[in-house]
C-alpha positions in Angstrom: -29.0 32.7 14.4 -27.7 33.9 17.7 -26.1 32.2 20.7 -25.9 33.9 24.1 -26.7 37.2 22.4 -24.0 36.7 19.7 -24.1 35.7 16.1 -23.1 32.1 15.7 -20.2 31.7 13.2 -21.2 29.9 10.0 -18.8 27.0 10.6 -20.7 26.1 13.9 -24.2 26.2 12.5 -26.5 23.2 12.2 -29.7 24.5 10.7 -32.6 22.0 11.0 -35.7 22.7 8.9 -39.0 20.8 9.1 -40.0 19.8 5.6 -43.7 19.0 5.0 -43.6 17.6 1.5 -44.5 13.9 1.1 -41.0 12.8 -0.2 -39.3 14.4 2.9 -41.8 12.8 5.2 -41.1 9.3 3.7 -37.3 9.9 3.8 -37.5 10.9 7.5 -39.6 7.8 8.3 -37.1 5.6 6.5 -34.2 7.2 8.5 -36.1 6.7 11.8 -36.8 3.1 11.1 -33.3 2.3 10.0 -31.7 4.0 13.1 -33.7 1.6 15.2 -33.0 -1.5 13.0 -29.3 -0.6 12.5 -28.3 1.2 15.7 -24.5 0.7 15.7 -22.3 3.0 13.7 -19.0 1.6 12.5 -16.2 3.9 11.1 -14.1 2.9 8.2 -10.7 4.1 7.1 -10.6 7.8 6.0 -10.9 8.8 2.4 -9.2 11.8 0.8 -9.8 14.1 -2.1 -9.3 17.7 -3.2 -11.6 20.7 -3.2 -11.5 24.3 -4.4 -12.9 27.4 -2.6 -15.6 29.2 -4.6 -17.4 32.3 -3.3 -16.5 31.4 0.3 -17.6 27.8 0.1 -15.5 24.7 -0.6 -16.5 22.6 -3.6 -15.3 19.0 -3.9 -13.6 18.1 -7.1 -12.7 14.5 -6.3 -13.0 12.2 -3.2 -11.8 8.7 -3.8 -8.3 8.3 -2.4 -7.2 6.0 0.3 -4.1 8.1 1.2 -3.4 11.9 1.0 -0.6 11.6 -1.6 -2.9 10.0 -4.1 -5.1 13.0 -3.9 -2.2 15.4 -4.2 -1.3 13.6 -7.4 -4.9 13.9 -8.5 -4.8 17.7 -7.9 -1.6 17.8 -9.9 -3.5 16.1 -12.8 -6.3 18.6 -12.4 -3.8 21.5 -12.9 -2.3 19.7 -15.9 -5.8 19.5 -17.5 -6.4 23.2 -16.7 -3.1 24.0 -18.3 -3.9 22.1 -21.4 -7.2 23.9 -21.7 -5.8 27.4 -21.3 -4.9 29.1 -24.5 -1.2 29.8 -25.2 -1.7 33.6 -25.6 -0.2 36.6 -23.9 -3.4 37.3 -22.0 -3.3 33.8 -20.4 0.5 33.7 -19.7 0.2 34.4 -16.0 -2.5 31.7 -15.5 -0.4 29.2 -17.5 2.7 30.0 -15.4 0.8 29.5 -12.1 -0.5 26.2 -13.3 3.0 25.0 -14.2 4.4 26.2 -10.8 1.6 24.4 -9.0 2.3 21.2 -10.9 6.0 21.4 -10.1 5.3 22.1 -6.5 3.0 19.1 -6.1 5.4 16.9 -8.0 8.2 17.6 -5.5 6.7 18.6 -2.1 4.0 17.5 0.3 1.4 20.3 0.0 -2.1 20.2 1.3 -3.2 23.8 0.8 -2.3 26.2 -2.0 -3.6 29.1 -4.0 -3.4 29.1 -7.8 -4.6 32.0 -9.9 -6.5 33.6 -7.0 -8.3 30.4 -6.0 -7.6 28.2 -3.0 -7.3 24.4 -3.3 -7.0 21.9 -0.5 -6.5 18.2 0.1 -9.5 17.1 2.2 -10.3 14.3 4.6 -13.7 12.5 5.0 -14.8 9.9 7.4 -17.0 7.0 6.1 -19.2 4.9 8.3 -21.9 2.3 8.0 -24.8 1.3 10.2 -24.9 -2.3 11.6 -27.7 -4.2 13.1 -28.4 -7.8 14.3 -28.6 -9.1 10.7 -25.5 -7.2 9.4 -24.8 -3.9 7.5 -27.6 -1.5 6.5 -28.8 -2.1 2.9 -30.0 0.7 0.6 -33.2 2.4 1.8 -36.4 2.5 -0.3 -35.9 6.2 -0.8 -32.3 6.0 -2.1 -32.3 6.9 -5.8 -31.4 3.9 -8.0 -32.4 5.1 -11.6 -30.2 3.0 -13.8 -30.9 -0.6 -15.0 -28.3 -3.4 -14.5 -25.2 -3.0 -16.7 -25.9 0.7 -17.5 -24.1 2.4 -14.6 -20.6 2.7 -16.1 -19.5 6.3 -16.2 -22.2 7.4 -13.7 -20.8 10.5 -12.0 -19.9 10.4 -8.3 -22.3 12.5 -6.2 -19.4 14.0 -4.3 -18.0 15.7 -7.4 -19.3 19.3 -7.3 -20.8 18.9 -3.9 -20.5 22.2 -1.9 -19.4 21.8 1.8 -21.8 24.2 3.4 -22.4 23.9 7.2 -25.1 26.5 7.0 -27.3 24.6 4.5 -30.6 23.6 6.0 -31.1 19.9 6.8 -33.9 17.6 7.8 -34.4 16.3 11.3 -32.7 13.0 11.0 -29.6 14.3 9.2 -29.5 17.2 11.7 -29.5 14.8 14.7 -26.9 12.7 13.0 -24.6 15.7 12.6 -25.1 16.6 16.3 -24.2 13.0 17.1 -21.0 13.1 15.0 -19.7 16.5 16.2 -18.2 15.1 19.5 -17.2 11.7 18.0 -13.6 10.6 18.1 -11.7 7.3 18.4 -11.9 5.5 21.7 -8.8 4.2 23.6 -7.6 0.8 22.6 -9.1 0.8 19.1 -6.5 2.7 17.3 -2.8 3.8 18.0 -2.4 6.6 20.5 -1.3 9.2 17.8 -4.4 8.4 15.7 -6.7 8.8 18.7 -4.9 12.1 19.8 -5.4 13.5 16.3 -9.0 12.6 16.3 -9.6 14.3 19.6 -7.6 17.4 18.5 -9.9 17.7 15.5 -12.9 18.3 17.7 -11.3 21.7 18.6 -9.8 22.6 15.2 -12.8 21.5 13.1 -15.7 21.5 15.6 -18.6 20.9 13.1 -19.4 18.2 10.5 -21.1 18.2 7.1 -22.7 15.1 5.8 -21.8 14.1 2.2 -23.9 12.3 -0.3 -24.6 8.7 0.5 -22.6 6.0 -1.4 -22.9 2.2 -1.7 -20.5 -0.7 -1.7 -20.7 -4.5 -1.3 -20.2 -6.4 1.9 -19.7 -10.2 2.1 -20.3 -12.6 4.9 -17.1 -14.7 5.5 -16.2 -16.9 8.5 -19.2 -15.7 10.5 -18.7 -11.9 10.1 -19.3 -9.2 7.6 -16.4 -7.6 5.8 -16.0 -5.3 2.7 -15.9 -7.1 -0.6 -14.7 -3.9 -2.2 -13.2 -0.7 -0.6 -14.6 1.4 -3.5 -17.8 3.4 -3.0 -20.3 3.8 -5.8 -23.0 6.5 -6.4 -26.0 4.2 -6.7 -27.0 0.7 -5.4 -27.0 -0.7 -9.0 -23.5 0.8 -9.7 -22.3 -1.1 -6.7 -23.9 -4.3 -8.0 -22.5 -3.8 -11.4 -18.9 -3.0 -10.4 -18.2 -4.7 -7.1 -20.0 -7.9 -7.9 -17.5 -8.6 -10.7 -14.1 -9.1 -9.2 -11.1 -10.3 -11.1 -9.9 -12.6 -8.3 -13.2 -14.5 -8.6 -12.5 -15.6 -12.2 -8.9 -16.7 -12.0 -9.0 -20.5 -12.5 -6.1 -21.3 -10.1 -3.1 -19.6 -8.7 -0.8 -21.1 -11.3 -3.0 -20.2 -14.2 -1.2 -19.0 -17.4 -1.9 -15.7 -19.0 -3.8 -17.5 -21.7 -6.0 -19.3 -19.2 -6.7 -16.1 -17.3 -7.7 -14.3 -20.5 -10.0 -17.1 -21.6 -11.6 -17.2 -18.1 -12.0 -13.4 -18.1 -13.6 -13.4 -21.6 -16.0 -16.2 -20.6 -16.9 -14.5 -17.3 -17.7 -11.3 -19.1 -20.0 -13.1 -21.5 -21.8 -14.9 -18.7 -21.9 -12.1 -16.1 -25.3 -10.8 -15.2 -25.3 -8.0 -12.6 -27.4 -8.8 -9.5 -30.7 -7.0 -9.3 -31.3 -7.3 -5.6 -29.6 -6.1 -2.5 -28.9 -9.7 -1.3 -27.2 -12.2 -3.6 -24.5 -14.9 -3.6 -21.2 -15.0 -5.5 -19.4 -18.4 -5.6 -21.4 -19.4 -2.6 -20.5 -16.3 -0.5 -23.4 -14.2 0.8 -23.2 -10.6 -0.3 -25.2 -7.5 0.4 -25.3 -4.0 -1.1 -24.3 -1.8 1.8 -25.1 1.9 2.4 -22.1 4.1 3.2 -22.4 7.5 4.8 -19.6 10.0 5.1 -18.9 13.3 6.8 -16.2 15.9 6.6 -15.2 18.0 9.6 -15.2 21.8 9.2 -13.6 24.7 11.0 -13.4 28.4 10.6 -11.1 28.0 7.6 -13.0 25.3 5.9 -12.8 21.5 5.6 -10.3 19.4 7.5 -7.2 18.3 5.7 -5.0 15.2 6.3 -3.9 14.5 9.8 -0.3 13.8 10.9 -1.2 10.3 11.8 -3.0 9.4 8.6 -1.4 6.6 6.6 0.6 8.4 3.8 3.5 6.2 2.8 4.3 7.5 -0.7 6.4 10.6 -1.4 5.5 13.0 -4.2 6.2 11.5 -7.6 9.3 13.4 -8.7 10.9 13.1 -5.3 10.1 9.4 -5.3 11.8 9.0 -8.7 14.9 10.9 -7.4 15.0 8.6 -4.4 14.8 5.5 -6.6 17.7 6.8 -8.8 19.8 7.4 -5.8 19.2 3.8 -4.7 20.1 2.6 -8.2 16.6 1.3 -8.8 15.7 3.6 -11.6 18.0 4.8 -14.5 18.8 8.4 -14.9 16.6 10.2 -17.5 18.2 10.7 -20.9 
């Protein structure tokens, strides 16, 4: 593709392709109808994960953290697993050494981009949002896959795991228009602190394109006249959200002064009696709930996906540094 006689860089491409198969036609019609019924887009708090670069494209390994440090810790665990799977032979000595060095680095320092054994890894940032209409948040669409029966979604893999962030991949009309809408989007004045808004505006220049991620689902609840998240977790299918988010520990505690034995008994009884909802609208203890569709995008630039911003909430230090700080404060004993 060219632009003013020049080749458009990959990271700026939005390639819209008209698809004529019946499934795509129905999906596009669903998207059009929902954009009219739920016209307002509401952003949530950013989520974080880690990705690796493979053949010039970034592949998501995990995307579930509410702060960058949790994802750095997750990447450290990823290297620990790779180290445990690498044979202790002379031919693998260099790889094992690099894994150990990466683990130590992540245990002690704030690192968002590193290369290990010739492969780049990065902490990434994604922006979730939902659609709102006069009747509340958007529920699942008829075309959203929901293949598992109630109670059978435990262990279902997240759709983000293994997803390749490729701005050049072709997209349908509705997703293409959504990407175009999100490209110039940033926080407006008065909604967030000034530094958060400044970072969001700066990202338009450093990471000027967006890639949509697989859709997820959560549960919203109607409390005191407004909708709010019942869970901040996102699940890969509508039924996974019903199974997981509908059963909340706080709902089964008999009272705030309950003993451990009472809590255990209530929990066991609740597990035996629990039946996961089968519909998108249901009640839990008299509270109206709805399975809610969650969309996400990641901003991309010439060097790949966006990492954490300076203004992102990131209160925890790396684990070993944190332990050292606690020892210095007398809150943790010295190791033997």
